[in-house]
C-alpha positions in Angstrom: -99.0 -31.9 -6.0 -99.3 -28.4 -7.3 -96.4 -27.3 -5.0 -94.2 -30.0 -6.4 -95.0 -29.0 -10.0 -94.2 -25.4 -9.2 -90.9 -26.4 -7.6 -90.0 -28.6 -10.6 -91.0 -25.9 -13.1 -88.8 -23.3 -11.3 -85.8 -25.6 -11.6 -86.1 -25.6 -15.3 -87.2 -22.0 -15.9 -85.8 -20.7 -19.2 -86.7 -17.0 -18.9 -87.0 -14.3 -16.3 -90.7 -14.0 -17.1 -91.1 -17.7 -16.2 -89.3 -17.1 -12.9 -91.5 -14.2 -12.0 -94.7 -16.1 -12.8 -93.7 -19.1 -10.8 -92.5 -17.0 -7.8 -95.9 -15.2 -7.9 -97.6 -18.6 -7.9 -95.7 -19.5 -4.7 -92.4 -21.2 -5.9 -89.6 -20.9 -3.4 -86.4 -19.5 -5.1 -84.3 -21.4 -2.5 -86.4 -24.6 -2.6 -84.6 -27.9 -2.7 -85.5 -30.9 -4.8 -83.0 -33.5 -3.8 -79.6 -31.9 -4.0 -80.5 -29.2 -6.5 -82.2 -25.8 -6.3 -83.1 -23.2 -8.9 -79.9 -21.1 -8.9 -77.8 -24.3 -9.3 -79.6 -25.1 -12.5 -80.0 -21.6 -13.9 -78.5 -22.1 -17.4 -78.6 -18.5 -18.5 -77.8 -15.2 -17.0 -81.3 -13.8 -17.4 -82.8 -16.6 -15.2 -80.0 -16.2 -12.6 -80.6 -12.5 -12.4 -84.4 -13.0 -12.0 -83.9 -15.6 -9.3 -81.6 -13.3 -7.3 -84.0 -10.4 -7.9 -86.7 -12.6 -6.4 -84.7 -13.4 -3.3 -82.5 -16.3 -4.2 -79.6 -16.6 -1.8 -76.3 -16.7 -3.8 -74.7 -18.6 -0.9 -77.6 -21.0 -0.3 -76.4 -24.6 0.3 -77.9 -28.0 -0.1 -77.5 -30.9 2.4 -74.0 -31.5 1.0 -73.1 -27.9 1.8 -72.8 -27.0 -1.9 -73.7 -23.7 -3.4 -74.9 -22.9 -7.0 -71.3 -22.5 -8.1 -70.7 -26.2 -7.5 -73.3 -27.1 -10.1 -73.6 -24.2 -12.5 -71.5 -24.6 -15.7 -72.2 -21.1 -17.2 -69.2 -18.8 -16.6 -71.3 -15.7 -17.0 -73.7 -16.9 -14.4 -70.8 -17.8 -12.0 -69.3 -14.3 -12.5 -72.7 -12.8 -11.8 -73.1 -14.9 -8.6 -69.7 -13.7 -7.4 -70.6 -10.1 -8.2 -73.6 -10.6 -5.9 -71.5 -11.9 -3.0 -71.2 -15.7 -3.7 -68.2 -17.2 -2.1 -66.0 -18.7 -4.8 -64.0 -20.6 -2.1 -67.0 -21.9 -0.2 -66.2 -25.3 1.2 -68.8 -28.1 1.1 -69.3 -30.7 3.9 -66.2 -32.6 2.6 -64.0 -29.5 2.7 -64.1 -29.1 -1.1 -64.5 -26.1 -3.3 -66.3 -26.1 -6.7 -62.9 -27.1 -8.3 -63.3 -30.5 -6.9 -66.6 -31.0 -8.7 -65.3 -30.6 -12.3 -62.7 -32.4 -14.4 -63.2 -30.0 -17.3 -59.9 -28.2 -17.9 -61.6 -25.0 -19.2 -64.0 -24.8 -16.2 -61.0 -25.4 -13.9 -59.0 -22.6 -15.4 -62.1 -20.3 -15.3 -62.8 -21.0 -11.7 -59.2 -20.3 -10.8 -59.2 -17.1 -12.8 -62.3 -16.0 -10.9 -60.5 -16.5 -7.6 -61.1 -20.1 -6.6 -58.0 -21.3 -4.8 -56.2 -24.3 -6.4 -54.1 -24.8 -3.3 -56.9 -25.9 -0.9 -57.1 -29.5 0.2 -60.2 -31.4 1.2 -60.8 -33.3 4.5 -58.9 -36.3 3.1 -55.9 -34.1 2.3 -56.5 -34.3 -1.5 -56.3 -31.4 -3.9 -58.7 -30.8 -6.7 -56.2 -31.7 -9.4 -56.5 -35.5 -8.7 -59.7 -35.5 -10.8 -58.1 -33.8 -13.9 -58.2 -36.0 -17.0 -54.8 -37.5 -17.9 -55.0 -35.8 -21.3 -55.4 -32.4 -19.7 -52.6 -32.7 -17.1 -49.9 -31.0 -19.2 -52.2 -28.0 -20.0 -53.2 -27.8 -16.4 -49.5 -27.8 -15.2 -48.6 -25.1 -17.8 -51.5 -23.0 -16.5 -50.4 -23.5 -12.9 -46.8 -22.6 -13.6 -48.0 -19.3 -15.2 -50.2 -18.6 -12.2 -47.3 -19.3 -9.8 -45.0 -17.1 -11.8 -47.6 -14.3 -11.7 -47.9 -14.7 -7.9 -44.1 -14.6 -7.5 -43.8 -11.5 -9.6 -46.6 -9.8 -7.7 -44.9 -10.6 -4.4 -41.6 -9.4 -5.7 -43.1 -6.1 -6.8 -44.8 -5.7 -3.4 -41.5 -6.4 -1.7 -39.6 -3.8 -3.8 -42.3 -1.2 -3.1 -42.0 -1.8 0.7 -38.2 -1.5 0.4 -38.5 1.9 -1.4 -41.0 3.2 1.2 
C-alpha cells in the first residue's frame, strides 16, 4: 500500500522538494499508474526539472506508446523536455504524434512551432487536423498557409545559394 501511495504522490508533486523526498522514499520517476506517469503530469517546470534530475526518461512511453509530450499542456515544460532530448515527432502505437491528442488551436500552433510535423499521417491515413474544432479551422488554415510560405521561402533561398556556389 505504501508503494502505491508514493507512486500516487509523485504523480501530483507540486515542488522539486516533494519530488526529491518521494524519490528518496522509493518512488519510481518512470512509474506507471494506468496510462500516466510523473513527467506526463508535471504541471510546472520546477517539477519537470526535478524529475529529469532524478532520472526520469524524457522519451519514456506508456503502453499506448505515448510520451510526456502527449499529455503535458505546459509549453515551458514541453520546451524543456525537447531541450533534454525528447522527440517532438515521436509516434505512438497508432502512428500519431502529440498533435493528434489536442484540439486546442494554441497548443497545436505551439507544438508545430516547436518542430512537431503537421504533415504526418497516422496508421489510418488521417492527419491531426481532423480533430480541430470547426471554430478554429480558419485560424489553423491561416497559420498553415504562413508556415508553408516560410518553408517555400527557405527552400528558394537555399536553391539560390546553391546556384551561386
